[in-house]
Wavefront OBJ file of the C-alpha trace (Angstrom):
o trace
v 136.306 -22.292 38.634
v 139.293 -20.476 37.119
v 138.539 -17.681 34.693
v 140.170 -17.788 31.276
v 139.651 -14.056 30.748
v 142.304 -11.576 31.849
v 139.870 -9.300 33.665
v 139.292 -9.392 37.396
v 136.526 -6.768 37.407
v 133.384 -8.891 37.169
v 130.028 -8.682 38.933
v 130.907 -11.600 41.196
v 134.214 -10.015 42.184
v 132.408 -6.748 42.934
v 129.837 -8.511 45.090
v 132.411 -10.352 47.174
v 134.331 -7.094 47.697
v 131.192 -5.265 48.820
v 130.256 -8.093 51.175
v 133.747 -8.002 52.688
v 133.529 -4.242 53.170
v 130.293 -4.546 55.152
v 131.592 -7.518 57.135
v 134.833 -5.840 58.190
v 133.024 -2.636 59.152
v 130.561 -4.685 61.197
v 133.045 -6.187 63.642
v 135.678 -3.431 63.562
v 133.332 -0.577 64.470
v 133.233 -2.071 67.968
v 136.987 -2.202 68.580
v 137.747 1.373 69.788
v 134.865 1.375 72.260
v 135.211 -2.084 73.801
v 138.147 -1.335 76.169
v 136.206 1.487 77.874
v 133.023 -0.604 77.805
v 134.792 -3.465 79.591
v 136.384 -1.061 82.090
v 132.991 0.392 82.966
v 131.788 -3.144 83.723
v 134.702 -3.568 86.133
v 136.913 -5.684 83.884
v 139.831 -3.319 83.143
v 142.366 -6.061 83.904
v 140.913 -8.180 81.095
v 141.496 -5.700 78.261
v 144.038 -8.007 76.647
v 141.336 -10.666 76.322
v 139.088 -8.472 74.135
v 141.193 -9.343 71.103
v 142.837 -12.527 72.398
v 139.547 -14.387 72.930
v 138.221 -13.199 69.580
v 141.304 -14.472 67.776
v 141.359 -17.708 69.791
v 138.058 -18.966 68.410
v 138.880 -17.531 64.998
v 142.023 -19.659 64.981
v 140.326 -22.762 66.365
v 137.610 -22.563 63.700
v 140.025 -22.237 60.764
v 140.554 -25.965 60.153
v 136.782 -26.432 60.088
v 136.179 -23.466 57.779
v 139.007 -24.588 55.508
v 137.630 -28.122 55.195
v 134.074 -26.872 54.672
v 135.268 -24.364 52.066
v 136.818 -27.243 50.081
v 133.742 -29.487 50.440
v 130.381 -27.706 50.767
v 131.471 -24.526 48.969
v 132.811 -21.021 49.440
v 129.515 -19.113 49.654
v 127.888 -21.049 52.555
v 131.024 -20.659 54.665
v 131.137 -16.922 53.975
v 127.481 -16.675 55.020
v 128.145 -18.398 58.353
v 130.814 -15.818 59.194
v 128.493 -12.877 58.543
v 125.656 -14.581 60.427
v 127.765 -14.818 63.598
v 128.400 -11.054 63.472
v 124.690 -10.427 63.005
v 123.713 -12.503 66.052
v 126.454 -11.191 68.356
v 125.481 -7.565 67.765
v 122.105 -8.291 69.373
v 123.584 -10.268 72.259
v 126.079 -7.683 73.576
v 123.331 -5.502 75.126
v 121.815 -8.581 76.807
v 124.991 -10.034 78.383
v 126.172 -7.140 80.522
v 128.512 -8.889 82.962
v 132.263 -9.231 82.495
v 131.907 -13.003 82.102
v 129.078 -12.598 79.595
v 131.064 -10.061 77.587
v 134.147 -12.277 77.435
v 131.987 -15.239 76.396
v 130.571 -13.180 73.527
v 134.053 -12.214 72.397
v 134.776 -15.945 72.123
v 131.652 -16.534 70.040
v 132.207 -13.428 67.907
v 135.602 -14.770 66.858
v 133.964 -17.509 64.797
v 132.942 -14.816 62.307
v 136.484 -14.073 61.160
v 137.311 -17.761 61.422
v 134.853 -18.493 58.618
v 134.281 -15.592 56.251
v 137.845 -14.484 55.301
v 138.952 -18.099 54.751
v 136.217 -18.795 52.210
v 136.492 -15.314 50.693
v 140.191 -15.669 49.889
v 139.539 -19.024 48.199
v 136.579 -17.524 46.311
v 138.671 -14.620 44.991
v 141.460 -16.978 43.907
v 138.857 -19.067 42.036
v 137.500 -16.044 40.181
v 140.634 -14.436 38.769
v 143.497 -15.474 36.453
v 146.628 -16.889 38.079
v 148.831 -14.057 36.828
v 146.641 -11.456 38.562
v 146.252 -12.994 42.002
v 148.346 -10.288 43.649
v 146.326 -7.510 42.039
v 143.031 -9.184 42.938
v 144.055 -9.656 46.564
v 145.094 -6.008 46.625
v 141.776 -4.759 45.257
v 139.787 -6.996 47.580
v 142.001 -5.846 50.433
v 141.125 -2.239 49.610
v 137.449 -3.013 50.134
v 138.041 -5.017 53.301
v 140.359 -2.346 54.669
v 137.925 0.442 53.823
v 135.502 -1.300 56.166
v 138.240 -1.525 58.782
v 138.915 2.196 58.397
v 135.342 3.418 58.372
v 134.171 1.025 61.092
v 136.084 2.498 64.062
v 135.271 6.074 63.020
v 131.573 5.173 62.752
v 131.741 3.339 66.074
v 133.288 6.259 67.950
v 130.859 8.745 66.376
v 127.805 6.653 67.265
v 129.020 6.247 70.841
v 129.645 10.010 71.153
v 126.004 10.781 70.337
v 124.057 7.670 71.298
v 124.116 4.816 73.798
v 126.624 2.069 73.042
v 123.766 -0.391 72.493
v 122.964 1.522 69.288
v 126.511 0.755 68.170
v 125.940 -2.969 68.704
v 122.717 -2.867 66.666
v 124.448 -0.984 63.842
v 127.097 -3.706 63.802
v 124.327 -6.269 63.301
v 122.809 -4.225 60.474
v 126.085 -4.142 58.539
v 126.437 -7.903 58.956
v 122.886 -8.451 57.722
v 123.582 -6.458 54.556
v 126.684 -8.593 53.991
v 124.524 -11.736 54.157
v 121.971 -10.303 51.697
v 124.736 -9.739 49.142
v 126.039 -13.278 49.564
v 122.610 -14.644 48.614
v 123.174 -13.374 45.058
v 126.637 -14.880 44.552
v 127.396 -17.935 42.418
v 129.340 -20.808 43.912
v 132.832 -21.371 42.426
v 133.619 -24.780 43.916
v 132.986 -27.563 41.352
v 131.374 -30.760 42.617
v 130.427 -29.309 45.994
v 128.894 -31.659 48.554
v 125.856 -31.277 50.754
v 126.699 -30.566 54.374
v 127.089 -33.590 56.619
v 128.138 -33.621 60.245
v 131.030 -35.854 59.208
v 132.503 -32.749 57.555
v 133.103 -31.405 61.060
v 135.397 -34.304 61.887
v 138.926 -32.940 61.735
v 142.131 -34.957 61.690
v 145.715 -33.775 61.614
v 145.966 -33.590 57.838
v 142.987 -31.195 57.745
v 144.627 -28.586 59.968
v 147.796 -27.462 58.200
v 148.703 -27.058 54.529
v 152.435 -27.626 54.866
v 153.250 -26.132 51.485
v 152.451 -22.633 52.752
v 154.581 -22.675 55.918
v 157.067 -20.027 54.642
v 154.202 -17.566 54.182
v 152.772 -18.610 57.544
v 156.001 -17.696 59.362
v 156.003 -14.186 57.913
v 152.305 -13.610 58.553
v 152.475 -14.833 62.149
v 155.419 -12.649 63.113
v 154.222 -9.535 61.304
v 150.705 -9.590 62.788
v 151.837 -9.690 66.411
v 152.089 -5.904 66.202
v 148.480 -5.597 65.054
v 147.251 -7.427 68.149
v 149.182 -4.964 70.302
v 147.740 -2.014 68.385
v 144.177 -3.258 68.793
v 144.717 -3.599 72.548
v 146.504 -0.395 73.581
v 146.422 2.161 70.763
v 143.173 3.721 72.018
v 144.824 4.504 75.363
v 148.007 5.717 73.651
v 146.009 7.946 71.282
v 144.075 9.488 74.165
v 147.294 10.064 76.128
v 148.836 11.920 73.172
v 145.781 14.150 72.731
v 143.742 12.446 70.006
v 140.065 12.880 70.854
v 138.647 10.337 68.357
v 139.960 6.924 69.363
v 139.181 5.556 65.902
v 141.387 8.106 64.099
v 144.540 5.969 64.275
v 142.724 3.109 62.553
v 141.274 5.399 59.909
v 144.651 6.969 59.043
v 146.586 3.730 58.714
v 143.794 2.059 56.781
v 143.463 4.946 54.324
v 147.192 4.898 53.556
v 146.937 1.141 53.257
v 144.235 1.603 50.628
v 146.406 3.919 48.562
v 149.269 1.421 48.319
v 147.367 -1.842 47.844
v 146.650 -1.385 44.138
v 150.316 -0.751 43.409
v 151.675 -3.392 45.798
v 149.499 -6.197 44.437
v 150.513 -5.486 40.850
v 154.151 -5.049 41.844
v 154.236 -8.440 43.543
v 152.807 -10.034 40.382
v 155.523 -8.383 38.313
v 158.636 -8.345 40.514
v 157.970 -11.270 42.840
v 156.574 -11.693 46.316
v 159.882 -11.769 48.230
v 161.149 -8.284 47.373
v 157.808 -6.623 48.200
v 157.606 -8.531 51.480
v 161.138 -7.465 52.474
v 160.369 -3.810 51.831
v 157.086 -3.994 53.716
v 158.628 -5.716 56.754
v 161.359 -3.064 56.960
v 158.785 -0.252 56.803
v 156.614 -2.055 59.362
v 159.468 -2.221 61.866
v 160.214 1.493 61.386
v 156.551 2.421 61.895
v 156.357 0.441 65.152
v 159.452 2.152 66.487
v 157.894 5.461 65.479
v 154.723 4.664 67.412
v 156.841 3.870 70.465
v 158.693 7.211 70.433
v 155.684 9.348 69.475
v 155.176 12.292 71.816
v 152.320 14.073 70.049
v 149.126 13.281 68.213
v 150.659 14.418 64.914
v 153.662 12.127 65.354
v 151.394 9.195 66.196
v 149.236 9.802 63.116
v 152.389 10.011 60.976
v 153.484 6.654 62.353
v 149.997 5.334 61.655
v 150.299 6.426 58.012
v 153.604 4.579 57.614
v 152.137 1.518 59.331
v 149.357 1.603 56.764
v 151.803 1.725 53.860
v 153.684 -1.265 55.283
v 150.600 -3.391 55.911
v 149.070 -2.338 52.593
v 152.109 -3.808 50.852
v 152.410 -6.862 53.067
v 148.826 -8.140 53.230
v 147.957 -8.712 49.537
v 151.471 -9.929 48.788
v 151.482 -12.469 51.616
v 147.999 -13.672 50.670
v 148.953 -14.084 47.009
v 152.148 -15.886 48.063
v 150.037 -18.291 50.112
v 147.931 -19.025 47.028
v 151.126 -19.482 44.963
v 152.462 -22.079 47.357
v 149.211 -23.994 47.845
v 147.741 -27.035 46.135
v 144.675 -25.854 44.126
v 142.679 -28.805 45.486
v 143.376 -27.681 49.042
v 143.043 -23.931 48.587
v 140.562 -23.605 51.442
v 142.934 -25.426 53.773
v 145.797 -23.215 52.628
v 143.799 -20.066 53.362
v 142.772 -21.500 56.724
v 146.415 -22.208 57.568
v 147.353 -18.649 56.672
v 144.590 -17.218 58.831
v 145.470 -19.489 61.748
v 148.904 -17.872 61.684
v 147.380 -14.412 61.361
v 144.990 -14.909 64.268
v 147.698 -16.521 66.394
v 149.924 -13.520 65.783
v 147.156 -11.045 66.634
v 146.192 -13.027 69.733
v 149.777 -13.271 70.972
v 150.268 -9.563 70.360
v 147.112 -8.737 72.303
v 148.172 -10.913 75.227
v 151.677 -9.414 75.192
v 150.293 -5.872 75.179
v 147.710 -6.621 77.871
v 150.324 -8.295 80.062
v 152.828 -5.443 79.719
v 150.330 -2.587 79.855
v 147.817 -3.122 82.698
v 146.911 0.613 82.622
v 150.583 1.715 82.901
v 151.122 4.103 79.978
v 154.900 3.955 80.438
v 154.836 0.344 79.210
v 153.186 1.100 75.860
v 156.452 2.185 74.167
v 158.121 -0.980 75.494
v 155.346 -3.025 73.909
v 156.008 -1.527 70.483
v 159.777 -1.918 70.802
v 159.167 -5.643 71.271
v 156.865 -5.701 68.241
v 159.431 -3.899 66.092
v 162.067 -6.450 67.092
v 159.807 -9.383 66.201
v 159.091 -7.817 62.809
v 162.813 -7.518 62.121
v 163.178 -11.220 62.943
v 160.618 -11.944 60.207
v 162.717 -9.905 57.784
v 165.849 -11.852 58.765
v 163.989 -15.135 58.194
v 162.979 -14.097 54.698
v 166.449 -12.788 53.865
v 168.682 -15.493 55.282
v 166.701 -18.628 56.224
v 163.939 -19.101 53.661
v 165.112 -20.987 50.583
v 162.615 -21.108 47.690
v 162.182 -24.469 46.032
v 163.514 -24.631 42.458
l 1 2 3 4 5 6 7 8 9 10 11 12 13 14 15 16 17 18 19 20 21 22 23 24 25 26 27 28 29 30 31 32 33 34 35 36 37 38 39 40 41 42 43 44 45 46 47 48 49 50 51 52 53 54 55 56 57 58 59 60 61 62 63 64 65 66 67 68 69 70 71 72 73 74 75 76 77 78 79 80 81 82 83 84 85 86 87 88 89 90 91 92 93 94 95 96 97 98 99 100 101 102 103 104 105 106 107 108 109 110 111 112 113 114 115 116 117 118 119 120 121 122 123 124 125 126 127 128 129 130 131 132 133 134 135 136 137 138 139 140 141 142 143 144 145 146 147 148 149 150 151 152 153 154 155 156 157 158 159 160 161 162 163 164 165 166 167 168 169 170 171 172 173 174 175 176 177 178 179 180 181 182 183 184 185 186 187 188 189 190 191 192 193 194 195 196 197 198 199 200 201 202 203 204 205 206 207 208 209 210 211 212 213 214 215 216 217 218 219 220 221 222 223 224 225 226 227 228 229 230 231 232 233 234 235 236 237 238 239 240 241 242 243 244 245 246 247 248 249 250 251 252 253 254 255 256 257 258 259 260 261 262 263 264 265 266 267 268 269 270 271 272 273 274 275 276 277 278 279 280 281 282 283 284 285 286 287 288 289 290 291 292 293 294 295 296 297 298 299 300 301 302 303 304 305 306 307 308 309 310 311 312 313 314 315 316 317 318 319 320 321 322 323 324 325 326 327 328 329 330 331 332 333 334 335 336 337 338 339 340 341 342 343 344 345 346 347 348 349 350 351 352 353 354 355 356 357 358 359 360 361 362 363 364 365 366 367 368 369 370 371 372 373 374 375 376 377 378 379 380 381 382 383 384 385 386 387 388
């Protein structure tokens, strides 16, 4: 369903943005507290798996969520993602062994494997073609607000209450996200009823080859985010930041400020130039994180990281939509998110492998990430050739 009107600010668009805000806050409020939680259970050496396992199942589920998004509809797939978050929040307090925790991280990953895939396709359905970049930017503001508020809420709850209360609050946010989805209209025409045959995946269901250029950029640029999720809490504490969620809040808030402008700019001036600027700024911010020697310097680097990702995310998402076949939009979004999750997972594994509770290795980790980001910039500048 493609709107003929020029506006993007409709009730349906507002509902999907609110649902995304609650969803992102639900799973991200746990992130700053999970490394210490796992350490207290005796699993400090598995810190890298907190994010890696989550992104593994998110990536594995993408082909399924993409196919289901293009067949049974956007709204049911979004609901499945929020439902997984709701259930996992109640299971964390019950599975209190290292093995049980790591198993839950695997299961929890299905949430981001489903909801963002269907949401991106839903947003693209709702808005005019010439405002995709702006729409992705506005939606990204809502999603990122959840990412920003979540860690701060999580750290505050844990400071005053038992961590089990944090897990239950995560479930509550997910439940509210599901309630909102119940009032949303489906945008997929001629949707099918679910059949188990829809879960049969072949090679052509996995990758939308038209969007590979965007996939390359997304994969390489999100490696740094996996590293940040894994070690930034330890780095923040080392540099004197008492609230481990503050780094996430700062970079997400600056990301919010730039997303409105970046989305519109990419619609007007083209995706490539905005992506090149954002990749350059991203590399600088990662280098800055590596050399930070104070809390203020780290928060300054976090602000620049937010500007870079706030430009990159809506632009890369809109570029993916540009390159995709409208009939396979769900598959295109799934392909994009497979790359995103693979990048985050690889970054988490890299950081966990280098770090292993040795603070001296954290700067080295971010030097590597900065170098990989510069390789993405070189690809876009010298290797990628747009089709006429």
